[in-house]
N, C-alpha and C positions, 0 to 999 in steps of 0.2 A: 633540468634546471638545477643549478647548485642550491643546496639547502640555505646557504647564506643569502642568496638572492631572493628565495621564497620568503624568508623572514623579513627582509627589507621591504618587499611588496606588501606583506601583511602589516608591517609597521606604518607604511604610507597610507593604507586605507583604513587602518584602525580596527581591523577585524581579522580573526584567524581563519580566513577563507581556505587557504591551501592546507593548513594544518587540519581543518575540519574535513576537507576532501580526502586527505591521506588517511585520516582515522576511519572515515566511512568506507574507503576502499579496502581497509583491513578489518572491516566488521566491527569497528569500535565507534563510540560516541564521545564527544567532549562533554565533560561534566557540567558545563555551563550552558547546555542546550536551552534555547528559548522555547516558549510556549508554541510559537509558530512552527518551530522545528519539530516539536513533538506532534503537532497536528498533521504536518506533512508525513511524518513516519507512520502515524496512525492511519491516515488515508491510504497510504501506499500498502500497508499491511492488510487493510480491509479489502482493497481492490484485488490484491493478490489472492486472498482467501476466496473472494467472490469468483474469480476466474477458475481457481482450483475446484470449487464446488460445482460450477457450471460444467466444467469438463467431466467431473464425476457423474453429474446428472445425464450428460450425453452418453457416456460409456454404459452406465447402468440401464438406461433406456434401450440402447441397442441390445444389450444382453437380455433384457426382459422380453423384447420382441423377437429374439432370435428363433424361438420355436413357434412363433405365430400367435402366442397367447401371453397376455400379461395377467399373471395371477394376482389375487388380492394381496398376498405377501409382497410380491414385487411392487405392486402399486403403493403399498404402505412404505416400502423403502424409498421409492421415488418421491412420495409426498414428504418424507422426512428430509431428504436432501433439498427439496424445493422450499421447505420451511426455513432451513438454514440460509438459503439464498435470499428469501424474503426478509429475514432478519438482517442480513448483511446489507441489502438494499436500503432498508430503513436507517441503519447506522450510517451508511455512506451519505444518504440524503441529509441526515442530521448534521454531519460534519461539514458538508458543503453549504448548508444553510448558515452555519456558524461562520464559515469562511466569507460568505457573501456579506453577512452582517458586519464582520470585522474589517471589510475592505480588501480581502484577499490574503493569500499566503505567498511568501517569497521563497522560491526554491533556489538554493545555491548549488552550483555544480552542473550547469548546462541544462537544467530542466526548463520546461515551458511553464510560465506563471499564469 
């Protein structure tokens, strides 16, 4: 799509939707990001970290069980990872409760709302 056409579309709807998408595609943010946009980004980052930590817990559990014995040190390491997961779950629950109270978040760019 020609840039000129993108600007016309943005002008018609009164919002920089395509500019925002292009910025996000290139790892940037528009400086006028709304609170809802920050909440979407925060939620995305928290869920990504949760998935990363859950994967780490799986890997470390397999490693700990590899010799048939889970040592106290290995258990401490697993508990530490699990504590991070618990914290992230609480943070995500808090963000989602806020979303529900505020009536939802709008995601621009093909996301499911």
